[in-house]
C-alpha positions in Angstrom: -7.5 2.5 11.6 -8.8 3.8 14.9 -6.3 6.4 16.1 -6.9 5.4 19.7 -6.1 1.7 19.5 -2.4 2.4 19.6 -1.7 0.0 16.8 0.0 1.0 13.6 1.2 -2.1 11.9 1.8 -0.6 8.4 4.4 1.7 7.0 2.3 2.6 4.0 0.5 5.8 4.6 -2.1 5.2 1.8 -5.8 4.5 1.8 -6.2 0.8 1.4 -2.5 0.3 2.1 -1.2 -3.0 2.8 -0.5 -3.9 6.4 0.8 -7.0 8.2 -1.1 -9.2 5.7 -3.6 -6.9 6.5 -0.4 -5.8 4.7 -2.4 -7.4 1.9 -6.0 -7.0 2.9 -5.9 -3.6 4.6 -9.2 -4.2 6.3 -8.9 -1.1 8.6 -8.3 1.6 6.0 -11.8 2.9 5.5 -12.2 3.4 9.3 -9.7 6.3 8.8 -12.4 8.5 7.6 -14.9 11.2 8.9 -17.8 13.3 7.6 -19.3 10.0 6.4 -22.7 11.5 5.7 -21.6 14.8 4.2 -21.4 14.6 0.4 -18.4 16.2 -1.4 -19.8 19.3 -3.1 -19.2 20.2 -6.7 -18.5 16.7 -8.1 -20.4 14.9 -10.9 -22.9 12.3 -9.8 -25.0 9.6 -11.3 -28.8 9.5 -11.3 -28.8 7.7 -7.9 -26.6 10.3 -6.3 -23.3 8.4 -6.3 -20.1 10.0 -7.4 -19.7 9.6 -11.2 -16.1 8.2 -11.3 -16.2 7.8 -15.1 -17.0 11.5 -15.8 -14.3 13.6 -17.5 -11.3 14.6 -15.5 -11.4 18.2 -14.3 -9.0 20.9 -15.3 -7.3 23.8 -13.6 -8.1 27.3 -14.9 -4.9 27.2 -17.0 -6.1 24.0 -18.7 -3.7 21.6 -16.8 -5.2 18.5 -15.2 -6.5 19.0 -11.7 -5.6 16.1 -9.3 -7.4 17.6 -6.3 -9.3 15.1 -4.1 -8.9 12.4 -1.5 -7.5 9.3 -3.1 -7.0 5.7 -2.0 -5.3 2.7 -3.6 -7.6 1.0 -6.1 -8.0 -2.7 -5.5 -8.2 -3.3 -9.3 -4.5 -2.5 -9.6 -3.1 -4.3 -6.6 -2.2 -7.5 -8.5 -0.1 -5.5 -11.0 1.5 -3.6 -8.2 2.4 -6.7 -6.3 3.9 -8.3 -9.3 6.1 -5.3 -9.9 7.1 -5.2 -6.2 8.3 -8.9 -6.4 10.6 -7.9 -9.4 12.9 -5.7 -7.3 16.7 -6.5 -7.7 18.9 -5.4 -4.8 22.6 -5.1 -4.0 23.8 -8.1 -1.9 24.1 -5.9 1.3 20.6 -4.7 0.8 19.3 -8.3 0.5 21.0 -9.2 3.7 19.6 -6.2 5.5 16.1 -6.9 4.2 16.3 -10.5 5.4 17.4 -9.3 8.9 14.5 -6.9 9.1 12.0 -9.6 8.1 13.5 -12.0 10.6 13.0 -9.4 13.4 9.3 -9.1 12.4 9.8 -5.4 11.4 10.5 -4.3 14.9 12.5 -1.3 13.7 10.2 -0.2 10.9 9.6 3.5 10.7 5.9 3.0 11.3 6.6 1.1 14.6 9.0 3.9 15.7 6.4 6.5 14.8 8.7 8.0 12.1 7.8 9.3 8.7 7.5 6.6 6.1 9.7 8.1 3.4 9.6 6.9 -0.2 7.5 3.8 0.2 7.3 2.2 -3.3 3.5 1.5 -3.3 2.4 4.5 -1.3 -0.7 6.4 -2.2 -1.1 10.2 -2.5 -3.5 10.9 0.4 -5.5 14.1 -0.2 -4.2 16.3 -3.0 -4.6 20.1 -2.9 -3.4 21.7 -6.1 -2.7 25.2 -7.2 -1.0 26.4 -10.4 2.4 26.7 -8.6 2.3 23.9 -6.0 0.7 20.5 -5.3 0.3 19.2 -1.8 -0.2 15.6 -0.7 -1.7 15.5 2.8 -2.3 12.5 5.1 -4.3 12.2 8.3 -1.6 13.2 10.7 1.2 15.7 10.3 2.6 14.0 7.2 2.7 15.9 4.0 4.6 16.3 0.7 5.1 19.6 -1.1 5.7 19.5 -4.9 6.7 22.8 -6.5 5.3 23.4 -10.0 6.8 26.9 -10.4 9.7 25.9 -12.6 12.4 25.8 -9.9 15.2 23.2 -10.2 15.9 20.5 -7.7 18.1 21.7 -4.8 21.9 21.1 -5.1 23.3 19.0 -2.2 20.2 19.2 0.0 20.2 18.3 3.6 18.7 14.8 3.6 15.2 14.6 5.1 12.4 12.0 5.5 10.2 12.8 2.5 12.7 14.4 0.1 12.6 17.5 -2.0 10.1 17.5 -5.0 9.6 19.5 -8.1 7.1 18.8 -10.9 6.7 19.6 -14.6 4.1 18.7 -17.2 4.4 16.4 -20.2 1.1 16.9 -21.9 -1.6 15.7 -19.4 1.0 13.8 -17.3 2.5 15.4 -14.2 6.1 14.2 -13.7 7.5 14.6 -10.2 11.2 14.3 -9.4 12.3 13.8 -5.8 15.8 13.6 -4.2 17.4 14.4 -0.9 16.1 11.4 1.2 17.9 10.3 4.4 18.6 6.5 4.5 16.6 5.7 7.6 13.3 4.7 5.9 12.2 1.5 4.2 11.1 1.1 0.6 8.4 -1.4 1.6 7.0 -3.4 4.4 9.6 -6.1 3.9 12.3 -3.6 4.9 14.1 -3.1 1.7 16.6 -0.3 2.3 17.9 2.6 0.2 20.8 5.1 0.4 20.9 8.9 0.1 21.6 8.4 -3.6 17.9 7.5 -4.1 16.0 9.4 -6.8 12.3 8.9 -7.3 10.4 9.8 -10.5 6.6 9.7 -10.4 4.3 10.0 -13.4 0.6 10.9 -12.5 -2.2 10.8 -15.0 -5.8 11.4 -14.2 -7.6 9.1 -16.6 -11.1 10.3 -15.7 -12.8 12.0 -12.7 -12.4 9.0 -10.4 -9.1 7.4 -11.3 -5.4 8.2 -11.3 -2.6 6.1 -12.7 0.7 6.5 -10.9 3.9 5.0 -12.0 6.8 5.3 -9.6 10.4 4.6 -10.6 13.2 4.4 -8.0 16.9 4.7 -9.0 19.5 4.1 -6.3 22.9 2.8 -7.5 23.8 2.3 -3.8 21.1 -0.2 -3.1 19.3 -1.3 -6.3 20.9 -3.3 -9.2 18.5 -1.6 -11.6 15.7 0.9 -11.6 12.6 -0.4 -9.8 9.3 0.6 -11.4 6.0 0.0 -9.6 2.5 1.1 -10.9 -0.1 2.1 -8.4 -3.8 2.7 -9.4 -5.7 5.2 -7.3 -9.5 5.8 -6.9 -11.3 8.9 -5.7 -12.5 8.5 -2.1 -15.4 10.9 -2.3 -18.0 11.8 0.4 -15.6 11.4 3.3 -12.5 13.0 4.9 -9.4 11.7 6.6 -9.4 11.1 10.3 -6.5 12.4 12.3 -3.9 9.8 13.2 -1.0 10.4 15.5 1.2 7.4 16.0 2.9 8.7 19.1 -0.4 9.3 20.9 -0.7 5.7 22.0 1.8 3.5 20.3 1.8 -0.1 21.5 3.3 -2.1 18.6 6.9 -2.4 19.6 6.3 -4.2 22.9 4.4 -6.9 21.2 6.9 -7.5 18.3 8.9 -10.3 20.1 10.6 -13.4 18.8 11.8 -14.0 15.2 10.0 -14.8 12.0 11.8 -18.1 11.8 10.1 -19.2 15.0 6.9 -19.6 13.0 8.0 -22.8 11.3 4.6 -24.4 10.9 4.0 -28.0 10.2 4.6 -30.1 7.1 1.5 -30.6 4.8 1.4 -33.0 1.9 1.9 -31.3 -1.5 -1.4 -32.6 -2.9 -3.3 -31.1 0.0 -1.7 -27.7 -0.5 -2.4 -28.0 -4.3 -6.1 -28.3 -3.6 -6.1 -24.8 -2.1 -4.5 -23.0 -5.1 -6.5 -20.7 -7.2 -8.4 -17.4 -6.9 -10.9 -16.4 -4.3 -13.3 -13.4 -4.4 -13.3 -11.1 -1.4 -15.8 -8.4 -0.9 -14.5 -5.5 1.1 -17.1 -5.0 3.8 -16.9 -1.2 4.2 -17.1 -0.3 0.5 -18.6 -3.3 -1.3 -15.6 -3.5 -3.6 -14.6 -7.0 -4.8 -11.0 -8.1 -5.3 -9.2 -11.3 -5.7 -6.9 -13.3 -3.4 -4.7 -15.8 -5.3 -3.0 -18.7 -3.7 0.0 -20.3 -5.5 2.3 -23.2 -4.8 5.6 -22.6 -6.4 7.3 -25.4 -4.3 6.1 -27.0 -1.1 4.8 -23.9 0.7 1.5 -22.2 0.0 1.8 -18.5 -0.8 -0.6 -15.6 -1.2 0.0 -13.7 -4.3 -1.4 -10.7 -6.2 -2.4 -8.3 -3.5 1.0 -6.8 -2.8 4.4 -8.6 -2.4 4.0 -12.4 -2.4 3.5 -13.7 1.2 4.6 -17.2 2.4 2.1 -18.9 4.7 2.9 -21.2 7.6 0.7 -24.3 8.1 -1.0 -24.7 11.5 -3.0 -27.7 10.3 -4.0 -29.3 7.0 -6.6 -26.6 6.6 -5.4 -23.6 8.6 -2.5 -21.2 7.8 -0.9 -18.1 9.3 1.0 -15.1 8.3 1.8 -12.0 10.3 -1.4 -10.4 11.5 -3.8 -12.9 9.9 -5.1 -16.6 10.0 -6.6 -18.3 7.0 -8.7 -21.4 7.1 -9.9 -23.3 4.0 -13.4 -24.8 4.0 -14.7 -27.7 2.0 -18.2 -28.9 1.0 -19.6 -32.4 1.6 -17.9 -33.6 -1.6 -14.5 -32.5 -0.3 -14.1 -29.6 -2.8 -12.6 -26.4 -1.4 -15.3 -23.7 -1.4 -13.9 -20.7 0.5 -11.3 -19.4 2.9 -12.1 -17.8 6.3 -9.9 -14.8 7.1 -9.3 -13.9 10.7 -7.5 -10.6 11.5 -7.6 -8.0 14.3 -10.2 -6.1 12.3 -12.6 -9.0 12.3 -13.5 -12.3 10.5 -14.2 -12.4 6.7 -14.8 -14.9 4.0 -13.4 -15.1 0.4 -15.3 -17.4 -2.0 -13.4 -19.6 -4.4 -14.0 -18.6 -8.0 
């Protein structure tokens, strides 16, 4: 995301975070990088000079796993993450507030207001700097998290803040982070699911090899959630680059453009058999990195939906072949025989194509 374009349509401060439906595709994420031609020193590499992501995970001098590095969300895990996000169960008041926030197109999201994101359920870890007594998670602006590893307990009756108070302990090779003390002004996801000051977040981090981290985040909030909400997030080392500074307040322009209501986008009626022809999986190659991941279209009723790359997104029909969602337009193409071959994706970041599997 270019820090000078004044647009910040995502509340997820994670590499390859979901945004708008770019909430799903996150086309802009790799642009938030610098030192593109300077290779990260001291990391294992393959014969062709690329980072060896399958090499053994590094260790600290005391033998504990070392999580240091710049990390982004791994596309290979996004389907699993999205499925877990869809499984959330909220208190009735929280359902009503979520619906209200979605109807207002997220006008009051923390990201739009240039506020810290808080405990976003599928958030990444940014850049990790680790010492024996402390672990820092740094993002490209002034946002950071501080996790103490020195054995101190969680504070008693802390003053609620945006990112909470975190302590960590080791269970074998897994770092377990406990966080409390959040204020209730942030959203748990881009749909606007709320939480209360009772929220407690437990994160389990495990570095499976040099290039990958498995993060499992569990949220417990008796004031807003009917049951614990557990979401896995896979992370991949983002080597040979660094974060680009991003300051939302520098040139924020989102809010003036978030007008109307979500229900205004009613779309048109399209025959069920026409919609059914578009269901299935489509392969998308991320232009900046060459990574390939899958877009999946499903039809649970009479409305086409995009699934598997974050929370399920309902699409509005513009025509028999063209559909929209916040921030993106999708157009299905057919060959001379009438078979669906691909879908064209138009977003502010550019035009892309996903090929039907």
